[in-house]
MOPAC internal coordinates of N, CA, C and O (Angstrom, degrees):
PM7 1SCF
backbone

  N    0.0000 0     0.00 0     0.00 0    0    0    0
  C    1.5128 1     0.00 0     0.00 0    1    0    0
  C    1.5473 1   102.96 1     0.00 0    2    1    0
  O    1.2310 1   124.22 1   -43.59 1    3    2    1
  N    1.3385 1   109.50 1   136.41 1    3    2    1
  C    1.4525 1   119.21 1   177.01 1    5    3    2
  C    1.4987 1   111.86 1  -127.75 1    6    5    3
  O    1.2310 1   118.82 1   -13.82 1    7    6    5
  N    1.2854 1   119.85 1   166.18 1    7    6    5
  C    1.4146 1   123.67 1   172.64 1    9    7    6
  C    1.4714 1   112.36 1   -56.26 1   10    9    7
  O    1.2310 1   119.44 1   137.76 1   11   10    9
  N    1.2812 1   118.67 1   -42.24 1   11   10    9
  C    1.4978 1   121.75 1   177.83 1   13   11   10
  C    1.5140 1   112.38 1   -63.39 1   14   13   11
  O    1.2310 1   120.81 1   139.68 1   15   14   13
  N    1.3124 1   116.06 1   -40.32 1   15   14   13
  C    1.5151 1   119.27 1   179.78 1   17   15   14
  C    1.4698 1   109.24 1   -66.09 1   18   17   15
  O    1.2310 1   120.36 1   142.94 1   19   18   17
  N    1.3293 1   116.91 1   -37.06 1   19   18   17
  C    1.5286 1   119.41 1  -178.45 1   21   19   18
  C    1.4814 1   109.74 1   -70.19 1   22   21   19
  O    1.2310 1   120.34 1   139.36 1   23   22   21
  N    1.2920 1   116.95 1   -40.64 1   23   22   21
  C    1.5191 1   118.44 1   178.39 1   25   23   22
  C    1.4962 1   108.86 1   -68.73 1   26   25   23
  O    1.2310 1   117.85 1   146.50 1   27   26   25
  N    1.3451 1   121.69 1   -33.50 1   27   26   25
  C    1.4721 1   123.70 1   176.56 1   29   27   26
  C    1.5092 1   105.09 1   -62.01 1   30   29   27
  O    1.2310 1   119.16 1   136.13 1   31   30   29
  N    1.3619 1   119.21 1   -43.87 1   31   30   29
  C    1.4485 1   119.78 1   174.77 1   33   31   30
  C    1.5423 1   117.06 1   -58.90 1   34   33   31
  O    1.2310 1   122.15 1   143.48 1   35   34   33
  N    1.3423 1   113.49 1   -36.52 1   35   34   33
  C    1.5182 1   118.42 1   174.72 1   37   35   34
  C    1.5082 1   110.00 1   -64.50 1   38   37   35
  O    1.2310 1   121.70 1   138.73 1   39   38   37
  N    1.2591 1   114.36 1   -41.27 1   39   38   37
  C    1.5517 1   118.92 1  -178.25 1   41   39   38
  C    1.6030 1   107.61 1   -66.72 1   42   41   39
  O    1.2310 1   119.73 1   138.14 1   43   42   41
  N    1.3441 1   118.13 1   -41.86 1   43   42   41
  C    1.4081 1   119.29 1   178.93 1   45   43   42
  C    1.5392 1   114.39 1   -66.64 1   46   45   43
  O    1.2310 1   122.33 1   144.40 1   47   46   45
  N    1.3446 1   113.13 1   -35.60 1   47   46   45
  C    1.5154 1   120.69 1   177.86 1   49   47   46
  C    1.6010 1   108.06 1   -66.61 1   50   49   47
  O    1.2310 1   120.14 1   145.25 1   51   50   49
  N    1.3105 1   117.33 1   -34.75 1   51   50   49
  C    1.5069 1   123.56 1   174.55 1   53   51   50
  C    1.4664 1   109.23 1   -61.87 1   54   53   51
  O    1.2310 1   122.15 1   130.23 1   55   54   53
  N    1.3626 1   113.48 1   -49.77 1   55   54   53
  C    1.5448 1   122.25 1  -174.75 1   57   55   54
  C    1.4973 1   107.98 1   -64.00 1   58   57   55
  O    1.2310 1   121.30 1   137.42 1   59   58   57
  N    1.3542 1   115.12 1   -42.58 1   59   58   57
  C    1.4465 1   117.91 1  -176.03 1   61   59   58
  C    1.4959 1   113.92 1   -76.76 1   62   61   59
  O    1.2310 1   117.91 1   138.12 1   63   62   61
  N    1.3180 1   121.59 1   -41.88 1   63   62   61
  C    1.4243 1   125.76 1  -170.07 1   65   63   62
  C    1.5314 1   115.03 1  -112.63 1   66   65   63
  O    1.2310 1   120.46 1   168.37 1   67   66   65
  N    1.3417 1   116.72 1   -11.63 1   67   66   65
  C    1.4316 1   120.23 1  -174.14 1   69   67   66
  C    1.5112 1   116.22 1    88.56 1   70   69   67
  O    1.2310 1   121.14 1   -31.13 1   71   70   69
  N    1.3077 1   115.42 1   148.87 1   71   70   69
  C    1.4267 1   120.49 1   179.83 1   73   71   70
  C    1.5752 1   109.14 1   -65.87 1   74   73   71
  O    1.2310 1   118.74 1   139.29 1   75   74   73
  N    1.2955 1   120.00 1   -40.71 1   75   74   73
  C    1.4285 1   122.40 1   176.96 1   77   75   74
  C    1.4702 1   114.66 1   -55.73 1   78   77   75
  O    1.2310 1   119.74 1   135.02 1   79   78   77
  N    1.3004 1   118.09 1   -44.98 1   79   78   77
  C    1.4583 1   123.12 1   178.05 1   81   79   78
  C    1.4996 1   109.96 1   -60.39 1   82   81   79
  O    1.2310 1   120.81 1   131.83 1   83   82   81
  N    1.3026 1   116.06 1   -48.17 1   83   82   81
  C    1.4919 1   121.38 1  -177.10 1   85   83   82
  C    1.5198 1   104.23 1   -57.38 1   86   85   83
  O    1.2310 1   119.97 1   124.63 1   87   86   85
  N    1.3043 1   117.65 1   -55.37 1   87   86   85
  C    1.4933 1   117.10 1  -175.43 1   89   87   86
  C    1.5461 1   112.56 1   -65.28 1   90   89   87
  O    1.2310 1   120.45 1   142.93 1   91   90   89
  N    1.2889 1   116.74 1   -37.07 1   91   90   89
  C    1.5148 1   119.91 1  -176.37 1   93   91   90
  C    1.5392 1   113.18 1   -74.51 1   94   93   91
  O    1.2310 1   122.59 1   133.04 1   95   94   93
  N    1.3103 1   112.64 1   -46.96 1   95   94   93
  C    1.4697 1   116.29 1  -171.07 1   97   95   94
  C    1.4725 1   110.06 1   -94.63 1   98   97   95
  O    1.2310 1   118.11 1   159.96 1   99   98   97
  N    1.3593 1   121.21 1   -20.04 1   99   98   97
  C    1.4220 1   123.81 1  -179.86 1  101   99   98
  C    1.5479 1   111.44 1    97.93 1  102  101   99
  O    1.2310 1   122.77 1   -21.31 1  103  102  101
  N    1.3643 1   112.29 1   158.69 1  103  102  101
  C    1.4219 1   121.07 1   176.78 1  105  103  102
  C    1.5785 1   113.61 1   -52.58 1  106  105  103
  O    1.2310 1   122.53 1   136.88 1  107  106  105
  N    1.3558 1   112.76 1   -43.12 1  107  106  105
  C    1.4163 1   117.10 1  -175.23 1  109  107  106
  C    1.4936 1   115.46 1   -62.77 1  110  109  107
  O    1.2310 1   119.92 1   163.85 1  111  110  109
  N    1.3365 1   117.76 1   -16.15 1  111  110  109
  C    1.4240 1   123.02 1  -179.99 1  113  111  110
  C    1.5607 1   112.45 1   -91.58 1  114  113  111
  O    1.2310 1   118.77 1   167.00 1  115  114  113
  N    1.2792 1   119.95 1   -13.00 1  115  114  113
  C    1.3864 1   121.15 1  -172.48 1  117  115  114
  C    1.5218 1   110.29 1  -130.82 1  118  117  115
  O    1.2310 1   120.85 1   176.77 1  119  118  117
  N    1.2740 1   115.98 1    -3.23 1  119  118  117
  C    1.5734 1   117.61 1  -179.94 1  121  119  118
  C    1.5693 1   106.85 1  -139.73 1  122  121  119
  O    1.2310 1   121.17 1   -17.49 1  123  122  121
  N    1.2886 1   115.37 1   162.51 1  123  122  121
  C    1.4272 1   119.63 1   174.95 1  125  123  122
  C    1.4917 1   111.74 1   -90.41 1  126  125  123
  O    1.2310 1   121.61 1  -103.69 1  127  126  125
  N    1.3806 1   114.53 1    76.31 1  127  126  125
  C    1.4584 1   123.04 1  -176.89 1  129  127  126
  C    1.4903 1   108.71 1   -66.30 1  130  129  127
  O    1.2310 1   117.13 1   148.75 1  131  130  129
  N    1.3333 1   123.07 1   -31.25 1  131  130  129
  C    1.4124 1   125.95 1   178.63 1  133  131  130
  C    1.5160 1   109.56 1   -60.72 1  134  133  131
  O    1.2310 1   117.60 1   145.44 1  135  134  133
  N    1.2859 1   122.17 1   -34.56 1  135  134  133
  C    1.4477 1   125.66 1   176.57 1  137  135  134
  C    1.4852 1   111.49 1   -63.00 1  138  137  135
  O    1.2310 1   122.24 1   133.44 1  139  138  137
  N    1.3672 1   113.31 1   -46.56 1  139  138  137
  C    1.5272 1   118.69 1  -179.96 1  141  139  138
  C    1.5848 1   106.59 1   -65.27 1  142  141  139
  O    1.2310 1   120.77 1   135.73 1  143  142  141
  N    1.2552 1   116.14 1   -44.27 1  143  142  141
  C    1.5231 1   118.29 1  -179.35 1  145  143  142
  C    1.5106 1   108.55 1   -59.11 1  146  145  143
  O    1.2310 1   118.14 1   132.47 1  147  146  145
  N    1.2952 1   121.15 1   -47.53 1  147  146  145
  C    1.5003 1   123.38 1   175.74 1  149  147  146
  C    1.5107 1   114.03 1   -57.13 1  150  149  147
  O    1.2310 1   120.47 1   139.27 1  151  150  149
  N    1.3228 1   116.71 1   -40.73 1  151  150  149
  C    1.4636 1   118.92 1   175.31 1  153  151  150
  C    1.3825 1   114.28 1   -69.48 1  154  153  151
  O    1.2310 1   117.44 1   141.49 1  155  154  153
  N    1.3915 1   122.47 1   -38.51 1  155  154  153
  C    1.3790 1   121.73 1  -179.34 1  157  155  154
  C    1.6141 1   110.40 1   -72.40 1  158  157  155
  O    1.2310 1   121.27 1   147.53 1  159  158  157
  N    1.3097 1   115.18 1   -32.47 1  159  158  157
  C    1.4407 1   115.76 1   174.27 1  161  159  158
  C    1.4710 1   116.90 1   -60.65 1  162  161  159
  O    1.2310 1   122.11 1   152.61 1  163  162  161
  N    1.3981 1   113.57 1   -27.39 1  163  162  161
  C    1.4738 1   121.30 1   179.66 1  165  163  162
  C    1.5613 1   113.23 1   -81.73 1  166  165  163
  O    1.2310 1   120.69 1   175.96 1  167  166  165
  N    1.2521 1   116.29 1    -4.04 1  167  166  165
  C    1.5035 1   120.27 1   178.68 1  169  167  166
  C    1.5183 1   108.92 1   -96.04 1  170  169  167
  O    1.2310 1   122.47 1   -15.20 1  171  170  169
  N    1.3808 1   112.87 1   164.80 1  171  170  169
  C    1.4335 1   117.04 1   176.11 1  173  171  170
  C    1.6229 1   103.17 1   -80.69 1  174  173  171
  O    1.2310 1   120.16 1   -16.96 1  175  174  173
  N    1.3392 1   117.29 1   163.04 1  175  174  173
  C    1.3639 1   118.66 1  -170.80 1  177  175  174
  C    1.4838 1   113.00 1   -61.96 1  178  177  175
  O    1.2310 1   118.53 1   140.80 1  179  178  177
  N    1.2492 1   120.40 1   -39.20 1  179  178  177
  C    1.4631 1   120.51 1   179.19 1  181  179  178
  C    1.5184 1   115.01 1   -64.45 1  182  181  179
  O    1.2310 1   120.70 1   138.28 1  183  182  181
  N    1.2909 1   116.26 1   -41.72 1  183  182  181
  C    1.5255 1   121.13 1   174.79 1  185  183  182
  C    1.4475 1   107.74 1   -66.59 1  186  185  183
  O    1.2310 1   116.16 1   140.51 1  187  186  185
  N    1.2878 1   124.89 1   -39.49 1  187  186  185
  C    1.4379 1   125.63 1   177.18 1  189  187  186
  C    1.5972 1   111.20 1   -61.47 1  190  189  187
  O    1.2310 1   121.20 1   137.75 1  191  190  189
  N    1.3418 1   115.31 1   -42.25 1  191  190  189
  C    1.4430 1   119.29 1  -179.57 1  193  191  190
  C    1.5776 1   107.39 1   -66.66 1  194  193  191
  O    1.2310 1   119.62 1   135.88 1  195  194  193
  N    1.3233 1   118.32 1   -44.12 1  195  194  193
  C    1.3674 1   119.16 1  -175.08 1  197  195  194
  C    1.5590 1   111.64 1   -67.85 1  198  197  195
  O    1.2310 1   119.77 1   143.34 1  199  198  197
  N    1.3391 1   118.04 1   -36.66 1  199  198  197
  C    1.4016 1   119.22 1   175.32 1  201  199  198
  C    1.5170 1   112.26 1   -62.63 1  202  201  199
  O    1.2310 1   120.54 1   129.73 1  203  202  201
  N    1.3596 1   116.57 1   -50.27 1  203  202  201
  C    1.5028 1   122.15 1  -174.30 1  205  203  202
  C    1.5592 1   108.11 1   -62.23 1  206  205  203
  O    1.2310 1   121.44 1   135.54 1  207  206  205
  N    1.4219 1   114.86 1   -44.46 1  207  206  205
  C    1.5045 1   115.25 1   178.64 1  209  207  206
  C    1.5685 1   109.22 1   -63.06 1  210  209  207
  O    1.2310 1   119.23 1   138.04 1  211  210  209
  N    1.2266 1   119.08 1   -41.96 1  211  210  209
  C    1.4491 1   119.87 1   176.78 1  213  211  210
  C    1.5420 1   115.79 1   -56.16 1  214  213  211
  O    1.2310 1   122.44 1   139.84 1  215  214  213
  N    1.3046 1   112.94 1   -40.16 1  215  214  213
  C    1.4950 1   119.58 1   175.88 1  217  215  214
  C    1.5818 1   112.04 1   -66.06 1  218  217  215
  O    1.2310 1   123.29 1   132.70 1  219  218  217
  N    1.3483 1   111.29 1   -47.30 1  219  218  217
  C    1.4731 1   117.10 1  -175.03 1  221  219  218
  C    1.5501 1   108.69 1   -70.32 1  222  221  219
  O    1.2310 1   116.64 1   159.48 1  223  222  221
  N    1.2750 1   123.99 1   -20.52 1  223  222  221
  C    1.4605 1   124.01 1  -175.88 1  225  223  222
  C    1.5271 1   112.86 1  -105.95 1  226  225  223
  O    1.2310 1   120.63 1  -166.49 1  227  226  225
  N    1.2730 1   116.41 1    13.51 1  227  226  225
  C    1.5555 1   120.99 1   179.05 1  229  227  226
  C    1.4989 1   107.78 1   -63.90 1  230  229  227
  O    1.2310 1   118.80 1   -39.82 1  231  230  229
  N    1.2574 1   119.88 1   140.18 1  231  230  229
  C    1.4425 1   124.75 1  -175.80 1  233  231  230
  C    1.5508 1   109.08 1   -76.28 1  234  233  231
  O    1.2310 1   118.81 1   160.64 1  235  234  233
  N    1.2775 1   119.87 1   -19.36 1  235  234  233
  C    1.4806 1   125.51 1  -177.50 1  237  235  234
  C    1.5152 1   108.12 1   -98.60 1  238  237  235
  O    1.2310 1   120.14 1   -52.16 1  239  238  237
  N    1.3354 1   117.33 1   127.84 1  239  238  237
  C    1.5086 1   118.68 1   176.87 1  241  239  238
  C    1.4668 1   114.13 1    56.12 1  242  241  239
  O    1.2310 1   119.61 1  -144.95 1  243  242  241
  N    1.3654 1   118.34 1    35.05 1  243  242  241
  C    1.4569 1   121.01 1  -169.67 1  245  243  242
  C    1.5130 1   110.94 1   -61.36 1  246  245  243
  O    1.2310 1   118.45 1   141.65 1  247  246  245
  N    1.3468 1   120.57 1   -38.35 1  247  246  245
  C    1.4648 1   119.94 1   179.47 1  249  247  246
  C    1.4578 1   112.71 1   -62.99 1  250  249  247
  O    1.2310 1   120.01 1   144.06 1  251  250  249
  N    1.2975 1   117.58 1   -35.94 1  251  250  249
  C    1.4784 1   119.47 1   179.25 1  253  251  250
  C    1.5628 1   111.34 1   -76.19 1  254  253  251
  O    1.2310 1   122.60 1   142.89 1  255  254  253
  N    1.3806 1   112.63 1   -37.11 1  255  254  253
  C    1.4761 1   115.36 1   176.74 1  257  255  254
  C    1.5281 1   111.93 1   -61.31 1  258  257  255
  O    1.2310 1   120.23 1   142.54 1  259  258  257
  N    1.3487 1   117.16 1   -37.46 1  259  258  257
  C    1.5008 1   125.08 1   178.46 1  261  259  258
  C    1.5026 1   104.16 1   -61.70 1  262  261  259
  O    1.2310 1   118.80 1   129.35 1  263  262  261
  N    1.3734 1   119.90 1   -50.65 1  263  262  261
  C    1.4782 1   122.16 1   179.77 1  265  263  262
  C    1.5265 1   110.27 1   -58.57 1  266  265  263
  O    1.2310 1   116.78 1   141.03 1  267  266  265
  N    1.2601 1   123.73 1   -38.97 1  267  266  265
  C    1.4469 1   125.14 1   175.48 1  269  267  266
  C    1.4981 1   109.40 1   -62.21 1  270  269  267
  O    1.2310 1   119.90 1   131.76 1  271  270  269
  N    1.2797 1   117.79 1   -48.24 1  271  270  269
  C    1.4925 1   121.04 1  -178.11 1  273  271  270
  C    1.5412 1   108.27 1   -66.90 1  274  273  271
  O    1.2310 1   117.08 1   145.61 1  275  274  273
  N    1.3251 1   123.16 1   -34.39 1  275  274  273
  C    1.4433 1   121.72 1   172.71 1  277  275  274
  C    1.4679 1   111.28 1   -63.47 1  278  277  275
  O    1.2310 1   116.41 1   142.78 1  279  278  277
  N    1.4026 1   124.43 1   -37.22 1  279  278  277
  C    1.4052 1   125.24 1   177.98 1  281  279  278
  C    1.6245 1   110.83 1   -69.62 1  282  281  279
  O    1.2310 1   122.76 1   142.13 1  283  282  281
  N    1.3123 1   112.31 1   -37.87 1  283  282  281
  C    1.5410 1   113.70 1   175.58 1  285  283  282
  C    1.5513 1   110.99 1   -65.85 1  286  285  283
  O    1.2310 1   120.45 1   135.68 1  287  286  285
  N    1.3257 1   116.75 1   -44.32 1  287  286  285
  C    1.4275 1   118.64 1   178.68 1  289  287  286
  C    1.4888 1   113.31 1   -58.52 1  290  289  287
  O    1.2310 1   121.63 1   140.92 1  291  290  289
  N    1.3702 1   114.49 1   -39.08 1  291  290  289
  C    1.4982 1   117.43 1   179.74 1  293  291  290
  C    1.5037 1   110.23 1   -65.15 1  294  293  291
  O    1.2310 1   118.70 1   146.28 1  295  294  293
  N    1.2679 1   120.09 1   -33.72 1  295  294  293
  C    1.4485 1   122.54 1   179.08 1  297  295  294
  C    1.6117 1   113.34 1   -80.79 1  298  297  295
  O    1.2310 1   121.44 1   171.16 1  299  298  297
  N    1.3411 1   114.84 1    -8.84 1  299  298  297
  C    1.3362 1   120.63 1   174.68 1  301  299  298
  C    1.5631 1   121.50 1   -96.00 1  302  301  299
  O    1.2310 1   122.47 1  -176.57 1  303  302  301
  N    1.2897 1   112.87 1     3.43 1  303  302  301
  C    1.4129 1   120.21 1  -175.54 1  305  303  302
  C    1.5097 1   116.82 1   -62.84 1  306  305  303
  O    1.2310 1   121.95 1   166.01 1  307  306  305
  N    1.2967 1   113.88 1   -13.99 1  307  306  305
  C    1.5444 1   116.61 1   177.37 1  309  307  306
  C    1.4867 1   116.39 1  -100.01 1  310  309  307
  O    1.2310 1   121.67 1  -168.74 1  311  310  309
  N    1.3767 1   114.40 1    11.26 1  311  310  309
  C    1.4652 1   121.49 1   173.55 1  313  311  310
  C    1.5164 1   109.26 1   -64.73 1  314  313  311
  O    1.2310 1   119.25 1   -22.09 1  315  314  313
  N    1.3261 1   119.04 1   157.91 1  315  314  313
  C    1.4368 1   118.52 1   170.83 1  317  315  314
  C    1.5503 1   113.79 1   -54.22 1  318  317  315
  O    1.2310 1   121.32 1   -32.37 1  319  318  317
  N    1.2776 1   115.08 1   147.63 1  319  318  317
  C    1.4677 1   127.75 1  -178.88 1  321  319  318
  C    1.5244 1   111.71 1   -48.85 1  322  321  319
  O    1.2310 1   121.51 1   132.55 1  323  322  321
  N    1.2900 1   114.71 1   -47.45 1  323  322  321
  C    1.5377 1   119.45 1  -179.19 1  325  323  322
  C    1.4924 1   109.73 1   -60.43 1  326  325  323
  O    1.2310 1   119.86 1   134.77 1  327  326  325
  N    1.3476 1   117.87 1   -45.23 1  327  326  325
  C    1.4932 1   123.57 1   178.98 1  329  327  326
  C    1.5273 1   106.04 1   -60.12 1  330  329  327
  O    1.2310 1   118.95 1   125.32 1  331  330  329
  N    1.2758 1   119.61 1   -54.68 1  331  330  329
  C    1.4620 1   125.48 1  -177.41 1  333  331  330
  C    1.4807 1   112.04 1   -51.83 1  334  333  331
  O    1.2310 1   120.52 1   134.20 1  335  334  333
  N    1.3973 1   116.61 1   -45.80 1  335  334  333
  C    1.3762 1   122.68 1  -174.74 1  337  335  334
  C    1.5022 1   113.74 1   -63.34 1  338  337  335
  O    1.2310 1   122.36 1   142.48 1  339  338  337
  N    1.3514 1   113.08 1   -37.52 1  339  338  337
  C    1.4963 1   119.56 1   175.34 1  341  339  338
  C    1.5377 1   109.21 1   -63.96 1  342  341  339
  O    1.2310 1   119.13 1   138.55 1  343  342  341
  N    1.3798 1   119.26 1   -41.45 1  343  342  341
  C    1.3867 1   121.34 1  -178.68 1  345  343  342
  C    1.5959 1   109.28 1   -62.74 1  346  345  343
  O    1.2310 1   121.91 1   126.01 1  347  346  345
  N    1.3305 1   113.95 1   -53.99 1  347  346  345
  C    1.4836 1   116.42 1  -172.01 1  349  347  346
  C    1.4647 1   112.46 1   -77.50 1  350  349  347
  O    1.2310 1   117.48 1   178.16 1  351  350  349
  N    1.2798 1   122.40 1    -1.84 1  351  350  349
  C    1.4470 1   126.40 1   175.96 1  353  351  350
  C    1.5379 1   109.21 1   -67.30 1  354  353  351
  O    1.2310 1   121.36 1   154.10 1  355  354  353
  N    1.3527 1   115.01 1   -25.90 1  355  354  353
  C    1.4955 1   120.52 1  -179.17 1  357  355  354
  C    1.5081 1   107.12 1   -85.49 1  358  357  355
  O    1.2310 1   117.52 1   -51.51 1  359  358  357
  N    1.2515 1   122.33 1   128.49 1  359  358  357
  C    1.5413 1   123.30 1   179.57 1  361  359  358
  C    1.4873 1   114.97 1   -53.67 1  362  361  359
  O    1.2310 1   119.13 1   142.25 1  363  362  361
  N    1.3170 1   119.26 1   -37.75 1  363  362  361
  C    1.5089 1   120.46 1   177.90 1  365  363  362
  C    1.5251 1   110.06 1   -59.34 1  366  365  363
  O    1.2310 1   121.51 1   129.61 1  367  366  365
  N    1.3244 1   114.72 1   -50.39 1  367  366  365
  C    1.4848 1   118.10 1  -178.21 1  369  367  366
  C    1.5282 1   114.20 1   -73.54 1  370  369  367
  O    1.2310 1   120.90 1   153.59 1  371  370  369
  N    1.2893 1   115.88 1   -26.41 1  371  370  369
  C    1.4854 1   117.28 1   178.43 1  373  371  370
  C    1.4652 1   106.24 1   -69.14 1  374  373  371
  O    1.2310 1   118.45 1   142.73 1  375  374  373
  N    1.3012 1   120.56 1   -37.27 1  375  374  373
  C    1.4861 1   122.79 1   179.25 1  377  375  374
  C    1.5806 1   106.92 1   -71.77 1  378  377  375
  O    1.2310 1   121.08 1   137.90 1  379  378  377
  N    1.2420 1   115.54 1   -42.10 1  379  378  377
  C    1.5366 1   115.15 1   179.33 1  381  379  378
  C    1.5498 1   114.10 1   -66.40 1  382  381  379
  O    1.2310 1   121.33 1   158.55 1  383  382  381
  N    1.3037 1   115.05 1   -21.45 1  383  382  381
  C    1.4765 1   116.30 1   179.85 1  385  383  382
  C    1.4893 1   111.83 1   -82.07 1  386  385  383
  O    1.2310 1   117.76 1   166.83 1  387  386  385
  N    1.2800 1   121.87 1   -13.17 1  387  386  385
  C    1.4048 1   128.98 1  -178.81 1  389  387  386
  C    1.4923 1   115.62 1   -68.53 1  390  389  387
  O    1.2310 1   120.10 1   180.00 1  391  390  389

């Protein structure tokens, strides 16, 4: 799984469900956020941070990519503290975790 493949999934969700539904219902209703969370959990903290930052800073559909990263971060709140600290040390992910 790469940032580009995740952004492609965001675009496909928009094509299938519409931008309004993505914004109104959230990423979890139009995408398999759980699959992304499972993948991220399998990475080391630095790789997870780099992937999520890359998704959140994509130039295409950035606002929806940020919403997706927010949903992923919400589902990652039970990771070990050391993992979480690496994630939120980056300003983009710190903001997404709020």
